[in-house]
C-alpha positions in Angstrom: -46.8 -9.0 36.6 -44.2 -11.2 36.6 -46.0 -13.5 33.3 -46.3 -10.1 31.2 -42.9 -9.2 31.9 -41.7 -11.9 30.5 -43.4 -11.6 27.9 -42.4 -8.1 27.2 -38.5 -10.3 27.0 -39.0 -12.7 25.3 -40.6 -10.1 22.2 -37.6 -7.9 22.8 -35.2 -11.0 21.6 -37.4 -12.0 18.7 -37.1 -8.7 18.2 -33.3 -8.0 17.8 -33.0 -11.8 16.8 -34.5 -10.9 13.4 -33.1 -7.3 13.5 -30.2 -8.1 13.8 -28.6 -9.0 10.2 -30.5 -5.8 9.5 -28.2 -4.2 12.4 -24.6 -5.3 11.8 -25.2 -4.5 8.3 -25.8 -1.0 9.4 -23.0 -0.7 12.0 -20.6 -2.7 9.7 -21.4 0.9 6.9 -20.7 2.7 9.0 -17.5 1.1 10.8 -16.7 1.8 6.6 -17.5 5.2 5.8 -15.5 6.6 9.1 -12.2 4.3 8.3 -13.0 4.9 4.3 -12.8 9.0 4.9 -13.4 9.6 1.1 -14.0 13.4 1.2 -11.9 14.9 -1.7 -12.7 14.2 -4.9 -9.4 13.0 -6.2 -8.3 13.4 -11.0 -7.4 11.1 -12.1 -5.6 10.5 -15.9 -7.7 8.5 -18.0 -7.6 4.7 -17.7 -8.8 1.2 -18.7 -11.9 0.6 -18.1 -12.8 -0.7 -14.5 -15.0 -3.5 -13.2 -17.7 -1.6 -10.8 -20.4 -3.4 -9.1 -22.4 -0.6 -9.5 -22.8 0.4 -13.3 -21.1 -3.6 -14.1 -25.1 -4.6 -15.7 -25.7 -8.1 -15.0 -28.9 -9.1 -16.6 -29.9 -6.9 -19.0 -33.2 -8.6 -21.4 -34.8 -9.9 -18.1 -38.0 -8.7 -16.5 -36.1 -5.7 -14.3 -34.4 -4.6 -17.3 -30.6 -3.2 -16.4 -30.3 -4.8 -13.7 -26.0 -4.7 -12.1 -24.1 -6.8 -10.2 -24.5 -4.6 -6.5 -28.1 -4.7 -7.4 -27.6 -8.1 -7.4 -26.0 -8.9 -4.0 -28.5 -7.2 -2.9 -32.0 -8.7 -4.7 -30.6 -11.8 -3.5 -29.8 -10.7 -0.3 -32.7 -9.6 0.0 -34.3 -13.4 -0.8 -31.4 -14.9 1.7 -33.6 -12.4 4.8 -36.5 -14.3 3.8 -35.4 -17.6 3.8 -33.7 -17.3 7.2 -36.6 -15.8 8.8 -39.1 -17.9 7.5 -37.0 -20.4 9.0 -36.3 -18.9 12.4 -41.1 -17.8 12.1 -41.2 -22.1 11.4 -38.5 -22.8 14.1 -40.1 -21.1 17.1 -43.8 -22.1 15.3 -42.6 -25.7 15.7 -41.0 -25.4 19.2 -43.6 -24.0 20.4 -46.2 -26.9 18.9 -44.0 -29.7 19.5 -43.6 -28.0 24.1 -47.7 -28.2 24.0 -48.1 -31.1 22.5 -45.9 -33.5 24.6 -47.8 -36.3 26.4 -45.1 -36.3 29.5 -45.6 -32.6 30.9 -49.8 -33.7 30.5 -48.9 -36.5 32.8 
C-alpha cells in the first residue's frame, strides 16, 4: 500500500514539474489582467503609428505566411518548452538508468 502511495506522489510531482511553467504563466497573466483593469475603451486622437507586438510583422514571406512579433514570441516559447521538457524527461530516465546500473548496489 505504501509503494502505491509513493508512486502516485511521484507521478503527481512529475505532473507539477512539467506543467509548472504553464501554471506560472497563466497565474501571471491573470494577475496582469486584474491589475491593468482596462475595461473601458478610451478614444484618443490619431497619433503617429506605434509599435505593437500583435500587429508588427516579423516574418513576411515564410512557410507560415505573415507572422507577427507576438506569434513569433509564442512559437519561440513553445519550442523552448518542448526542449526543456525533453531535457527533463531525459534527465529523469538517465537518473533511473544510472541507479539501476550501480555496481556497488548489487553487492
